N, C-alpha and C positions, 0 to 999 in steps of 0.2 A: 685462347682458342687452341684446340688440338685438331690436327688433321691426321687421320689414320686410314690406311688401305690394307686390304687383306683378301683372303679367300674364305667364304662362308663354308665351314666344315660340313654342314649338313646338306646344303644345296649345291655345293661346289661351284659357286658363282663369285666372281670378284665384286668387292664392295669398296666404297669410299665413304668415310664418316667425317663430319664436321661437328665438333662438340665445343661447348663453352661452359663456363662456370657461373653464369648469371643466375637470375631467379627462376628460370625454367618457365614452362607453360602451365597455367592452372588446369586442373583436371576438367573443368567445365569447358575450356577452350580447345582441348586437344581434338575433340571430334570435329571442330569447325576449321581447323588450321588450313586445310587445303581447299576450302570453299571460296569461290570467287567473291570478292568485295568484303570478305571478313577481315576486320582489323581491330586492334585495340588502341591504335594511335589516332590522335586527332587529325593528323595530316596524311595518314596513309591511305592508299587506294585499295589495299586488300587483294592485290593481284600478284604479288611477288611469289609466294609459295604455290599459288594456283598455277601460275605460268611455269614455274620450275617443275612441278609435277607433270604438267602436260608435255613439256619438252622431254622429260625423262621417258615418259610412256611412248612418245613419238619415236624415240630411239631405242626402244625395247629394254628400257631400264625401269626401275621402281624406286620411288622416293618415299621414305617413311620417317616419321618422328619417333624417336625413342627417348623416353624420359630417363634421365640419368639418376641412379639411386643416390649418388653423392651430391646431387643438385645440378642445376644447369639443364641444357638441352642438347640433344644430339640428333642430327639429321643424317640418314643413311641412304645412299644411292646404291642399289644392287643392280649389277649389269647382267645382261644375258651372256651365257657362255659364248666364247668366240666361235665355236663350231656351229652353234644354233644361229647366231647372227649371220654367218656366212650362208647357211642353208636357206635362210628366209629371204635373202636378196634375190 
C-alpha cells in the first residue's frame, strides 16, 4: 500500500491518496462503489465507502476512486483550500 499527499496543480487543493497493488475494481463495479449497501463480499455490509464519502463531503472534501494504470486501486481525498474552509465557517 502507498500513501501519498500533495497539492493538485490544476485546482490548487491538497489531496491524500491511498493506493494498493491488488486486483483493482472491475469496470462494471466502479459506478457502484459509493452506493450504500453495494458489496462484492459475502459478509460485507456495503457501507464502508459510502460512509467514507459522506464523511468527506460533510467536511468539505471529495472522495474519488482512481483506477491505477499499473493495476490496483487508488482512492483520493481532495480537501477544500484552507482559506475556503475558513470562509465557510
